C-alpha positions as CSV (number, residue, x, y, z in Angstrom):
1,X,-9.0,199.7,86.9
2,X,-11.7,200.3,89.5
3,X,-14.2,197.4,89.6
4,X,-11.9,195.3,87.3
5,X,-12.3,197.3,84.1
6,X,-9.2,197.4,81.9
7,X,-9.1,199.9,79.0
8,X,-7.9,198.0,75.9
9,X,-7.4,198.8,72.2
10,X,-6.6,197.1,68.9
11,X,-4.9,199.2,66.3
12,X,-4.2,198.8,62.6
13,X,-1.6,201.4,61.4
14,X,-1.0,202.0,57.7
15,X,2.1,200.1,56.8
16,X,4.7,200.5,54.1
17,X,6.0,197.1,53.1
18,X,9.6,196.6,54.2
19,X,10.0,200.2,55.5
20,X,10.5,199.6,59.2
21,X,11.2,203.2,60.1
22,X,8.0,204.5,58.4
23,X,6.0,201.7,60.1
24,X,7.6,202.5,63.5
25,X,6.5,206.1,63.1
26,X,2.9,205.0,62.4
27,X,2.9,202.6,65.4
28,X,4.1,205.4,67.7
29,X,1.5,207.7,66.3
30,X,-1.2,205.2,67.2
31,X,0.4,204.6,70.6
32,X,0.2,208.3,71.5
33,X,-3.4,208.4,70.2
34,X,-4.3,205.5,72.5
35,X,-2.5,207.2,75.4
36,X,-5.0,210.0,75.3
37,X,-7.7,207.4,76.0
38,X,-5.7,205.9,78.9
39,X,-5.4,202.5,77.3
40,X,-3.6,199.9,79.4
41,X,-3.3,197.2,76.8
42,X,-2.5,198.0,73.2
43,X,-2.4,195.4,70.4
44,X,-1.0,195.7,66.9
45,X,-1.1,193.3,64.0
46,X,1.3,190.6,63.0
47,X,4.5,191.9,61.4
48,X,3.4,195.5,61.9
49,X,7.0,196.7,62.0
50,X,7.9,195.2,58.6
51,X,4.6,194.5,56.9
52,X,3.2,191.0,56.5
53,X,3.6,190.8,52.8
54,X,7.4,191.0,52.6
55,X,7.6,187.3,51.7
56,X,11.2,186.4,50.7
57,X,12.4,189.8,51.9
58,X,12.2,188.3,55.4
59,X,15.4,186.3,54.4
60,X,17.3,189.6,53.9
61,X,19.6,190.6,56.8
62,X,19.0,194.2,56.1
63,X,15.2,194.0,56.8
64,X,15.8,191.9,59.9
65,X,18.3,194.4,61.3
66,X,16.0,197.3,60.5
67,X,13.1,195.6,62.3
68,X,15.2,194.9,65.4
69,X,16.5,198.5,65.5
70,X,12.9,199.8,65.1
71,X,11.7,197.6,67.9
72,X,14.3,199.1,70.2
73,X,13.3,202.6,69.0
74,X,9.7,202.0,69.8
75,X,10.6,200.6,73.2
76,X,12.7,203.7,74.0
77,X,10.0,206.1,72.8
78,X,7.4,204.4,75.0
79,X,9.3,204.6,78.4
80,X,6.6,207.0,79.6
81,X,3.7,205.1,78.1
82,X,1.6,203.4,80.9
83,X,0.5,200.3,79.1
84,X,1.4,196.8,78.0
85,X,2.0,196.9,74.2
86,X,2.2,194.1,71.7
87,X,3.8,194.5,68.3
88,X,4.7,192.0,65.6
89,X,8.1,191.4,63.9
90,X,10.5,188.7,62.6
91,X,13.1,187.6,65.2
92,X,16.3,185.6,64.7
93,X,16.9,182.9,67.4
94,X,19.0,179.8,67.5
95,X,19.7,179.9,63.8
96,X,16.0,180.2,62.8
97,X,13.6,182.9,62.0
98,X,10.5,183.3,64.1
99,X,7.3,185.2,63.8
100,X,6.9,186.8,67.2
101,X,4.8,189.1,69.3
102,X,7.0,191.5,71.3
103,X,5.6,192.7,74.6
104,X,6.7,196.2,75.7
105,X,6.1,197.9,79.0
106,X,7.6,201.3,80.1
107,X,10.4,201.1,77.5
108,X,11.3,197.5,78.3
109,X,10.9,194.4,76.1
110,X,9.3,192.1,78.7
111,X,8.8,189.0,76.4
112,X,8.8,187.4,73.0
113,X,5.9,185.1,72.1
114,X,6.6,183.1,68.9
115,X,3.9,181.8,66.5
116,X,3.3,178.1,67.0
117,X,1.4,177.0,63.9
118,X,3.0,178.2,60.6
119,X,0.5,177.8,57.7
120,X,1.7,176.5,54.4
121,X,-1.5,175.9,52.4
122,X,-3.7,177.9,49.9
123,X,-2.3,181.4,49.7
124,X,0.0,181.0,52.7
125,X,3.7,180.0,52.4
126,X,5.1,181.1,55.8
127,X,7.1,177.9,56.3
128,X,9.3,179.1,53.4
129,X,10.7,181.7,55.8
130,X,9.7,180.9,59.4
131,X,10.0,178.1,61.9
132,X,7.2,177.1,64.2
133,X,7.7,177.3,67.9
134,X,7.6,174.3,70.1
135,X,5.6,174.0,73.3
136,X,8.5,173.8,75.6
137,X,10.0,175.6,78.6
138,X,10.5,179.4,78.2
139,X,14.1,180.5,77.5
140,X,15.6,183.6,78.9
141,X,17.8,185.1,76.2
142,X,20.2,188.1,76.2
143,X,19.1,189.4,72.9
144,X,20.6,192.8,73.7
145,X,24.1,191.7,74.8
146,X,25.8,193.7,72.1
147,X,24.0,196.9,72.9
148,X,23.6,196.5,76.6
149,X,25.5,198.6,79.0
150,X,26.7,196.4,81.8
151,X,26.1,199.1,84.3
152,X,22.5,199.6,83.1
153,X,20.1,197.2,84.8
154,X,17.2,198.4,82.7
155,X,17.7,195.6,80.2
156,X,17.5,192.0,81.5
157,X,17.4,188.7,79.7
158,X,14.2,188.5,77.8
159,X,11.9,185.5,78.1
160,X,11.2,183.8,74.8
161,X,8.5,181.1,74.4
162,X,4.9,180.3,73.8
163,X,4.1,179.6,77.5
164,X,4.2,183.2,78.8
165,X,1.6,185.0,80.9
166,X,2.1,188.7,81.6
167,X,0.8,189.6,85.0
168,X,0.2,193.1,86.2
169,X,1.9,193.9,89.6
170,X,-0.7,196.4,90.6
171,X,-3.7,194.3,89.6
172,X,-2.9,190.5,89.6
173,X,-6.2,189.6,87.8
174,X,-5.0,191.6,84.8
175,X,-3.2,188.7,83.1
176,X,-2.4,188.5,79.4
177,X,-1.2,185.9,77.0
178,X,-0.6,186.0,73.2
179,X,-1.1,183.9,70.1
180,X,-0.6,184.8,66.5
181,X,-3.1,184.5,63.6
182,X,-3.1,180.8,62.5
183,X,-2.8,179.8,66.1
184,X,-6.5,180.6,66.6
185,X,-7.6,178.5,63.6
186,X,-6.2,175.2,64.6
187,X,-8.1,172.4,66.6
188,X,-6.3,173.2,69.8
189,X,-5.2,176.8,69.9
190,X,-2.5,177.9,72.4
191,X,-5.0,180.2,73.9
192,X,-6.7,177.2,75.5
193,X,-3.5,176.5,77.5
194,X,-3.0,180.1,78.3
195,X,-6.6,180.6,79.7
196,X,-6.6,177.5,81.8
197,X,-3.3,178.6,83.3
198,X,-4.7,181.9,84.4
199,X,-4.7,184.3,81.4
200,X,-7.9,186.4,81.5
201,X,-7.1,188.3,78.3
202,X,-5.8,186.7,75.1
203,X,-4.3,189.0,72.4
204,X,-4.0,187.9,68.8
205,X,-1.6,189.6,66.4
206,X,-2.9,188.7,63.0
207,X,-2.6,189.3,59.2
208,X,-5.8,187.6,57.9
209,X,-6.5,188.3,54.3
210,X,-10.0,189.0,53.1
211,X,-12.3,186.7,51.1
212,X,-16.0,186.8,50.6
213,X,-17.7,185.5,53.8
214,X,-14.5,185.2,55.8
215,X,-15.3,188.1,58.1
216,X,-18.4,186.3,59.6
217,X,-16.4,183.1,60.2
218,X,-13.6,185.1,61.8
219,X,-16.1,186.9,64.0
220,X,-17.7,183.6,65.1
221,X,-14.3,182.1,65.8
222,X,-13.2,184.9,68.1
223,X,-16.6,185.3,69.8
224,X,-16.7,181.5,70.4
225,X,-13.2,181.3,71.7
226,X,-13.8,184.1,74.2
227,X,-17.0,182.3,75.4
228,X,-15.4,178.9,75.7
229,X,-12.4,180.1,77.6
230,X,-14.3,182.8,79.6
231,X,-11.8,185.4,78.6
232,X,-11.3,188.7,76.9
233,X,-10.0,188.4,73.4
234,X,-8.4,191.2,71.4
235,X,-7.8,190.6,67.7
236,X,-5.7,193.1,65.7
237,X,-5.3,192.4,62.0
238,X,-3.3,193.9,59.1
239,X,-5.1,196.3,56.8
240,X,-4.4,199.0,54.2
241,X,-0.8,199.4,53.2
242,X,0.0,195.7,52.8
243,X,0.9,194.6,49.2
244,X,-2.2,193.8,47.1
245,X,-0.2,191.8,44.6
246,X,-2.3,188.7,45.4
247,X,-4.2,189.5,48.6
248,X,-6.2,192.2,50.2
249,X,-6.2,192.8,54.0
250,X,-9.2,194.4,55.6
251,X,-8.1,195.2,59.1
252,X,-11.0,193.6,60.9
253,X,-10.1,194.3,64.5
254,X,-12.3,192.9,67.3
255,X,-12.6,193.0,71.1
256,X,-14.7,190.2,72.6
257,X,-15.5,189.2,76.2
258,X,-17.0,185.9,77.2
259,X,-19.0,185.5,73.9
260,X,-20.0,189.2,73.6
261,X,-18.5,191.4,70.9
262,X,-17.6,194.6,72.6
263,X,-16.1,196.5,69.6
264,X,-15.4,195.8,66.0
265,X,-13.8,198.0,63.3
266,X,-15.1,198.7,59.9
267,X,-13.3,196.6,57.3
268,X,-11.1,198.2,54.8
269,X,-10.5,201.2,57.1
270,X,-7.3,201.4,59.2
271,X,-7.9,202.7,62.7
272,X,-8.2,202.0,66.4
273,X,-11.0,200.4,68.4
274,X,-11.4,200.7,72.1
275,X,-13.4,199.0,74.9
276,X,-13.1,197.9,78.5
277,X,-12.7,194.3,79.5
278,X,-14.0,193.4,82.9
279,X,-11.4,191.0,84.2
280,X,-13.0,190.9,87.6
281,X,-16.2,189.4,86.1
282,X,-14.1,186.9,84.1
283,X,-12.3,185.8,87.2
284,X,-15.6,185.4,89.1
285,X,-17.3,183.5,86.3
286,X,-14.4,181.0,86.0
287,X,-14.6,180.5,89.8
288,X,-18.3,179.9,89.6
289,X,-17.9,177.3,86.8
290,X,-17.0,174.2,88.8
291,X,-15.8,172.5,85.6
292,X,-13.2,175.2,84.8
293,X,-9.8,173.7,85.7
294,X,-7.7,175.1,88.5
295,X,-4.7,177.2,87.5
296,X,-1.4,175.4,87.3
297,X,1.5,176.9,89.2
298,X,4.3,175.6,87.0
299,X,3.2,175.1,83.3
300,X,3.6,178.8,82.3
301,X,6.2,181.4,83.1
302,X,4.8,184.6,84.8
303,X,6.2,187.9,83.6
304,X,5.6,191.0,85.6
305,X,4.5,194.3,84.0
306,X,3.4,197.5,85.6
307,X,0.6,200.1,84.9
308,X,-0.6,202.9,87.2
309,X,-3.9,202.4,89.0
310,X,-6.6,204.8,87.9
311,X,-10.4,204.7,87.4
312,X,-11.3,203.5,83.9
313,X,-13.7,205.7,82.0
314,X,-16.4,203.4,80.7
315,X,-17.5,203.6,77.1
316,X,-18.9,200.1,76.7
317,X,-22.7,199.9,76.8
318,X,-24.8,197.8,79.2
319,X,-28.4,197.1,78.1
320,X,-31.2,198.7,80.1
321,X,-33.0,195.4,79.8
322,X,-30.5,192.6,80.2
323,X,-33.2,190.0,80.1
324,X,-34.6,191.3,76.8
325,X,-32.8,191.1,73.5
326,X,-32.7,194.6,71.8
327,X,-33.0,193.3,68.2
328,X,-36.7,192.5,67.4
329,X,-35.9,189.3,65.4
330,X,-33.8,187.9,68.2
331,X,-36.4,189.0,70.8
332,X,-39.3,187.3,68.9
333,X,-37.2,184.1,68.6
334,X,-36.5,184.3,72.4
335,X,-40.2,184.8,73.2
336,X,-41.3,181.8,71.1
337,X,-38.7,179.7,72.9
338,X,-39.6,180.8,76.4
339,X,-43.4,180.2,75.7
340,X,-42.5,176.7,74.6
341,X,-40.3,176.0,77.6
342,X,-43.1,177.2,79.9
343,X,-45.7,175.1,78.1
344,X,-43.6,172.0,78.0
345,X,-42.9,172.3,81.7
346,X,-46.7,172.5,82.5
347,X,-47.5,169.7,80.0
348,X,-45.0,167.3,81.7
349,X,-46.3,168.1,85.2
350,X,-50.0,167.6,84.2
351,X,-49.2,164.3,82.4
352,X,-47.2,163.1,85.4
353,X,-50.0,163.7,87.9
354,X,-52.7,162.6,85.4
355,X,-54.4,166.0,85.7
356,X,-57.2,166.7,83.2
357,X,-57.8,170.3,84.0
358,X,-55.9,173.4,85.2
359,X,-57.0,176.3,87.4
360,X,-55.7,179.9,87.3
361,X,-56.6,183.1,89.1
362,X,-57.3,185.6,86.3
363,X,-57.0,189.2,87.4
364,X,-56.7,191.0,84.1
365,X,-53.1,191.9,84.9
366,X,-49.9,191.0,83.0
367,X,-48.7,187.9,85.0
368,X,-52.0,186.0,85.1
369,X,-52.4,186.9,81.4
370,X,-49.1,185.3,80.5
371,X,-49.9,182.2,82.7
372,X,-53.2,181.7,80.8
373,X,-51.5,182.1,77.4
374,X,-49.0,179.4,78.5
375,X,-51.8,177.1,79.7
376,X,-53.6,177.5,76.3
377,X,-50.4,176.5,74.5
378,X,-49.8,173.5,76.8
379,X,-53.4,172.2,76.4
380,X,-53.0,172.5,72.6
381,X,-49.8,170.4,72.8
382,X,-51.6,167.8,74.9
383,X,-54.5,167.7,72.5
384,X,-56.9,168.7,75.3
385,X,-59.8,171.1,74.9
386,X,-59.2,174.6,76.3
387,X,-62.6,174.4,78.0
388,X,-60.8,172.3,80.6
389,X,-58.8,175.4,81.6
390,X,-60.7,176.9,84.5
391,X,-60.2,180.7,85.0
392,X,-61.4,182.2,88.3
393,X,-61.8,186.0,88.6
394,X,-62.2,187.2,92.2
395,X,-63.2,190.8,92.4
396,X,-62.8,192.6,95.8
397,X,-62.2,196.0,97.2
398,X,-59.6,197.2,94.8
399,X,-60.8,195.6,91.5
400,X,-61.4,198.1,88.7
401,X,-63.9,197.6,85.9
402,X,-61.0,197.7,83.4
403,X,-59.1,194.7,84.8
404,X,-62.4,192.8,85.4
405,X,-63.6,193.3,81.9
406,X,-60.2,192.3,80.4
407,X,-60.2,189.1,82.5
408,X,-63.6,188.2,81.1
409,X,-62.7,189.0,77.5
410,X,-59.4,187.2,77.7
411,X,-60.9,183.9,78.9
412,X,-63.6,184.1,76.3
413,X,-61.1,184.8,73.4
414,X,-58.9,181.8,74.5
415,X,-61.9,179.5,74.9
416,X,-61.3,178.9,78.6
417,X,-64.1,178.5,81.2
418,X,-64.6,181.5,83.5
419,X,-66.0,181.6,87.0
420,X,-66.6,184.7,89.1
421,X,-66.3,184.6,92.9
422,X,-66.8,187.9,94.6
423,X,-64.7,187.6,97.8
424,X,-65.8,190.9,99.6
425,X,-68.2,189.2,102.0
426,X,-65.7,186.4,102.8
427,X,-62.9,188.9,103.5
428,X,-65.2,191.0,105.7
429,X,-66.2,187.9,107.7
430,X,-62.5,187.1,108.1
431,X,-61.9,190.7,109.3
432,X,-64.6,190.2,112.0
433,X,-63.1,186.8,113.0
434,X,-59.6,188.3,113.6
435,X,-60.9,191.6,114.9
436,X,-59.5,193.8,112.1
437,X,-61.0,197.2,111.3
438,X,-61.7,197.2,107.5
439,X,-61.1,201.0,107.4
440,X,-57.4,200.4,108.3
441,X,-55.8,199.6,104.9
442,X,-52.6,198.0,106.2
443,X,-50.8,194.8,105.3
444,X,-53.5,192.7,107.0
445,X,-56.1,194.3,104.9
446,X,-54.2,193.5,101.7
447,X,-52.9,190.1,102.5
448,X,-56.3,188.8,103.7
449,X,-57.6,189.3,100.2
450,X,-54.6,187.5,98.6
451,X,-54.9,184.5,101.0
452,X,-58.7,184.3,100.4
453,X,-58.1,184.1,96.7
454,X,-55.5,181.4,97.1
455,X,-57.8,179.3,99.2
456,X,-60.5,179.5,96.6
457,X,-58.1,178.6,93.9
458,X,-56.6,175.6,95.8
459,X,-60.0,174.2,96.7
460,X,-61.3,174.7,93.1
461,X,-58.3,172.8,91.8
462,X,-59.0,170.0,94.3
463,X,-62.7,169.9,93.4
464,X,-61.9,169.5,89.7
465,X,-58.9,167.2,90.1
466,X,-56.8,169.8,88.4
467,X,-53.5,171.7,89.0
468,X,-53.4,175.2,90.3
469,X,-51.0,177.3,88.0
470,X,-49.1,180.0,89.8
471,X,-48.7,183.4,88.1
472,X,-45.9,185.1,90.1
473,X,-42.9,186.3,88.1
474,X,-39.1,186.4,88.8
475,X,-39.0,190.1,89.7
476,X,-41.8,189.7,92.3
477,X,-40.0,186.7,93.8
478,X,-36.7,188.6,94.0
479,X,-38.4,191.5,95.9
480,X,-40.7,189.3,97.9
481,X,-43.6,191.1,96.4
482,X,-46.0,188.3,97.1
483,X,-48.3,187.3,100.1
484,X,-46.8,184.4,102.0
485,X,-49.2,181.4,101.6
486,X,-51.2,183.7,99.3
487,X,-50.3,184.3,95.7
488,X,-46.9,183.1,96.7
489,X,-48.2,179.5,96.6
490,X,-49.5,177.3,93.8
491,X,-49.0,173.8,92.4
492,X,-46.8,174.8,89.5
493,X,-45.5,178.3,88.8
494,X,-45.0,178.8,85.1
495,X,-43.7,182.4,85.4
496,X,-41.2,181.7,88.2
497,X,-38.1,182.5,86.2
498,X,-39.6,185.2,83.9
499,X,-38.7,188.8,84.9
500,X,-41.3,191.5,84.7
501,X,-39.5,193.3,81.9
502,X,-39.7,190.2,79.8
503,X,-43.3,189.4,80.7
504,X,-44.4,192.5,78.8
505,X,-42.6,191.4,75.7
506,X,-44.0,187.8,75.9
507,X,-47.5,189.2,76.0
508,X,-46.7,191.6,73.2
509,X,-45.3,188.9,71.1
510,X,-48.4,186.7,71.6
511,X,-50.6,189.7,70.6
512,X,-48.6,190.3,67.4
513,X,-48.6,186.6,66.3
514,X,-52.0,185.2,67.5
515,X,-53.9,186.2,64.4
516,X,-57.0,187.1,66.4
517,X,-57.8,190.8,66.3
518,X,-60.2,190.7,69.3
519,X,-57.6,188.8,71.4
520,X,-54.9,191.2,70.2
521,X,-57.0,194.2,71.3
522,X,-57.5,192.8,74.8
523,X,-53.8,191.9,75.2
524,X,-52.7,195.4,74.1
525,X,-55.1,197.0,76.7
526,X,-53.7,194.7,79.4
527,X,-50.2,195.8,78.4
528,X,-51.3,199.4,78.8
529,X,-52.7,198.9,82.3
530,X,-50.6,199.9,85.3
531,X,-49.0,197.1,87.2
532,X,-51.0,196.7,90.5
533,X,-52.1,194.0,93.0
534,X,-55.4,195.9,93.3
535,X,-55.7,195.4,97.0
536,X,-56.7,199.0,97.9
537,X,-60.0,200.7,96.9
538,X,-59.8,202.5,93.5
539,X,-59.9,206.3,93.2
540,X,-62.6,207.5,90.8
541,X,-62.8,204.1,89.3
542,X,-59.1,204.0,88.5
543,X,-56.3,201.9,90.0
544,X,-55.1,203.5,93.2
545,X,-52.2,201.2,94.1
546,X,-49.4,201.1,91.6
547,X,-46.7,198.6,92.4
548,X,-43.8,200.6,91.0
549,X,-44.6,203.5,93.2
550,X,-44.2,201.3,96.2
551,X,-41.2,199.0,95.4
552,X,-39.6,201.0,92.5
553,X,-39.3,200.7,88.7
554,X,-39.1,197.1,87.6
555,X,-36.6,198.1,84.8
556,X,-34.2,199.1,87.6
557,X,-34.8,196.1,89.8
558,X,-34.4,193.7,86.9
559,X,-31.1,195.4,86.0
560,X,-30.0,195.0,89.7
561,X,-31.1,191.4,89.8
562,X,-29.3,190.4,86.7
563,X,-25.9,191.9,87.6
564,X,-26.1,190.8,91.2
565,X,-27.0,187.1,90.5
566,X,-25.7,186.5,87.0
567,X,-22.6,188.6,87.1
568,X,-21.9,188.7,90.9
569,X,-21.3,192.4,90.9
570,X,-20.9,194.3,94.2
571,X,-23.5,197.0,95.0
572,X,-21.1,199.9,94.2
573,X,-20.3,198.4,90.8
574,X,-24.0,197.9,90.0
575,X,-24.7,201.5,91.1
576,X,-21.9,202.7,88.8
577,X,-23.3,200.8,85.8
578,X,-26.8,201.8,86.5
579,X,-25.9,205.5,86.6
580,X,-24.2,205.1,83.3
581,X,-26.9,203.0,81.7
582,X,-29.9,205.0,82.9
583,X,-28.4,208.5,82.6
584,X,-31.0,211.0,81.6
585,X,-33.8,208.6,82.7
586,X,-33.2,208.4,86.5
587,X,-31.0,210.7,88.6
588,X,-28.3,209.2,90.9
589,X,-30.3,209.6,94.0
590,X,-33.3,207.7,92.6
591,X,-31.0,204.9,91.4
592,X,-29.4,204.6,94.8
593,X,-32.7,204.7,96.6
594,X,-34.1,201.8,94.7
595,X,-30.8,199.9,94.8
596,X,-30.9,200.0,98.6
597,X,-34.6,198.9,98.5
598,X,-33.7,196.0,96.2
599,X,-30.9,194.7,98.5
600,X,-33.0,195.1,101.6
601,X,-36.0,193.3,100.2
602,X,-33.9,190.6,98.5
603,X,-32.2,189.5,101.6
604,X,-35.2,189.9,103.9
605,X,-37.6,187.9,101.7
606,X,-35.5,184.8,101.1
607,X,-37.8,182.7,103.4
608,X,-40.5,183.1,100.8
609,X,-38.3,181.7,98.0
610,X,-37.1,178.8,100.2
611,X,-40.5,177.1,99.8
612,X,-41.4,178.0,96.2
613,X,-43.5,175.6,94.1
614,X,-41.8,174.0,91.1
615,X,-41.5,176.0,87.9
616,X,-39.5,175.9,84.7
617,X,-36.2,177.7,84.4
618,X,-36.2,179.7,81.2
619,X,-33.0,181.9,81.4
620,X,-29.6,182.2,83.1
621,X,-31.1,183.8,86.2
622,X,-33.5,181.9,88.4
623,X,-34.4,181.8,92.1
624,X,-35.4,178.2,92.7
625,X,-34.2,176.9,96.1
626,X,-33.7,173.5,94.4
627,X,-31.5,174.9,91.6
628,X,-29.9,178.2,91.1
629,X,-30.1,179.9,94.5
630,X,-29.1,177.8,97.5
631,X,-29.3,180.7,99.9
632,X,-30.2,180.5,103.6
633,X,-33.3,182.3,104.7
634,X,-31.5,184.1,107.5
635,X,-28.6,185.4,105.3
636,X,-27.4,188.9,106.1
637,X,-26.7,191.6,103.6
638,X,-23.7,192.7,105.8
639,X,-21.1,191.4,103.4
640,X,-22.0,194.3,101.2
641,X,-21.5,196.8,104.0
642,X,-18.0,197.8,102.8
643,X,-19.4,198.5,99.4
644,X,-22.1,200.8,100.8
645,X,-19.5,202.6,102.9
646,X,-17.2,203.0,99.9
647,X,-20.1,204.3,97.8
648,X,-21.1,206.7,100.5
649,X,-17.6,207.9,101.0
650,X,-17.1,208.5,97.2
651,X,-20.3,210.5,97.0
652,X,-19.3,212.6,99.9
653,X,-15.8,213.0,98.5
654,X,-17.1,214.0,95.1
655,X,-19.4,216.6,96.7
656,X,-16.5,218.0,98.8
657,X,-14.1,218.0,95.9
658,X,-16.5,219.9,93.7
659,X,-17.1,222.6,96.3
660,X,-13.4,223.2,96.9
661,X,-12.7,223.0,93.2
662,X,-15.2,225.7,92.5
663,X,-13.6,228.0,95.1
664,X,-10.1,227.3,93.9
665,X,-11.0,227.8,90.3
666,X,-12.5,231.1,91.0
667,X,-9.3,232.1,92.9
668,X,-7.1,231.0,90.0
669,X,-9.1,233.0,87.5
670,X,-9.2,236.0,89.7
671,X,-5.4,236.0,90.3
672,X,-4.3,234.8,86.8
673,X,-2.9,238.2,85.9
674,X,-0.9,238.3,89.1
675,X,0.4,234.7,88.5
676,X,1.4,235.4,85.0
677,X,-1.4,233.7,83.1
678,X,0.5,230.6,82.1
679,X,1.3,227.7,84.5
680,X,2.4,224.1,84.2
681,X,-0.5,221.8,85.0
682,X,1.6,219.9,87.6
683,X,2.4,223.1,89.4
684,X,-1.3,224.1,89.6
685,X,-2.3,220.7,90.8
686,X,0.4,220.5,93.4
687,X,-0.7,223.9,94.8
688,X,-4.3,222.7,94.9
689,X,-3.4,219.4,96.6
690,X,-1.2,221.2,99.1
691,X,-3.9,223.6,100.0
692,X,-6.8,221.2,100.2
693,X,-5.4,217.8,100.9
694,X,-7.5,216.3,98.1
695,X,-5.8,213.6,96.0
696,X,-5.5,214.9,92.5
697,X,-3.9,211.7,91.1
698,X,-7.4,210.6,90.3
699,X,-8.0,211.2,86.6
700,X,-11.6,212.1,87.2
701,X,-10.6,215.1,89.3
702,X,-7.9,216.2,86.9
703,X,-10.4,216.2,84.1
704,X,-12.8,218.4,86.1
705,X,-10.0,220.7,86.9
706,X,-8.8,221.0,83.3
707,X,-12.4,221.6,82.1
708,X,-13.0,224.4,84.7
709,X,-9.9,226.5,84.3
710,X,-8.2,225.4,81.1
711,X,-9.9,228.0,78.9
712,X,-8.9,230.7,81.3
713,X,-5.3,230.1,82.1
714,X,-3.7,228.8,79.0
715,X,-1.6,226.3,80.9
716,X,0.4,223.5,79.2
């Protein structure tokens, strides 16, 4: 459960209608399978103990007794199972029959949640057998008084009611509530009450029959509910084995988290799906949303359950480019939308200040290219000729012929006006004025060029009564990769909330859709040009200063930026996810190096962001000091110090563990004949822990140990 990840699963066992013993065996088989994956929350379908399609057999005492006995059997057989388990069955209470979800934990029945909304339309006739639960106080009922040994405190009175939230004693943010099938399909599902009262995960035990097109509606319903409630949602549905007399059940299991579908089963195939729900992120997101109601302390009954703390092995995937959709159709749609947002922002600003022209510094690089493309679209929307777009290219010491030519071609293709101002002489005069040696290529050498360019652009905009359009992107603003009062400043920054990884796709999308082969050729060459401020002299006519060599890969920085600002993750959690996501691309040392660089620069450079010009917000992450990031310029990164220490300690520990483990493994292998060759795992681990002092309760270390000596020792 490190970093808030909870391993969860939804299982659809094969059922035999009305054969509770056979169904119990299938349920236990699935439970033991999920145990191997260290699942902490297991969800089964509605009526999985009996089968959903029993119909009037539910009125037979024999079936009800058998279902109850099998529930007790499953509970007994799962005493050693370290999980919260939900199974469905019919339950007699107060002279009525209820459709319930039974919650099991370490052999105990910890609660019964009855179905609230009983359907009686179309193919459903559940009201013929079952009563609907009322939204009322939870009852504590001695369901086991006949079987209970008065001297055995293992069984207590069991809570029965819809208003139950199951709370983990070891991890209080791991909170679970249940609803059943139809409950989700009504205007006000019980899950709404559960979520606003503190449940971070909703489980749904369902038996939803299949019809053409129903699967997509069901998927949308579950995804939308998880998004609206900012929760994890686990949906387990009946599948093969149910009676097909009139209906077919497809077993469409789903695991969703805050609008994202983490896992989904193939229909018409029984099985188990797994994923990890980040309850820490859910809790943080609810806290961030000021409109999310505070948790009531009295409307729901809290029921404790227990699971052992261990590090959850992650199987869910995180995108390498969180700002960029992976599906081309979705990505193209996103690009079109962003270009329109940027253009509409610029259009409004120009109309408001009655500007009839716009000025942009055109370097031949990605950012200025995107800015010019946006300007062209804005001018088209305003019905203004593109000749009133004034591009200024300002070659200096680091300008290469490639970028210069691309700047000239681009302005010509788009019908904009181009002016060339060579700033070498002006910068050299400035060097003489401030007493700087031009042979010293330091920050003064670089920034003097950037500020000279900005002065020319500002004055040109004033001269023409136009607006200076800024080109800096979100990634550069996050890292402070801009010259203060240089390219940092403009009159309107159209790229201010567009990250570098997305800039590329926007330019590529424009190239693919512009319908102009010459323009497309220029854009593709710009895309192929290394990212550089071109402030240092070229080497052999080629760019000598590559940005990513200095500040790190933008794909890493954008990953860090998204999960720090949008998700609120700690540095050690971001590091863990980055290592998982970029495995085989960057080694752990490289990831850690640039992560430290990111945090250092992000906190040190806030003063630049505190006085940014206006610019349109296009996504969920932005750095505007007037909007998304109200951060003091003098904020310290010290709050993350504990995370860095913890990360450092873990890395040292892992290194030490491996060294000792190698030595111990070699000893075991060497002495196996003396030791008899076969050992209980617990015995070996106890010896190792006693000799080394290393905690082997960690599953990660146990796995390493098993892997290294398992094949040699034949232990059980």
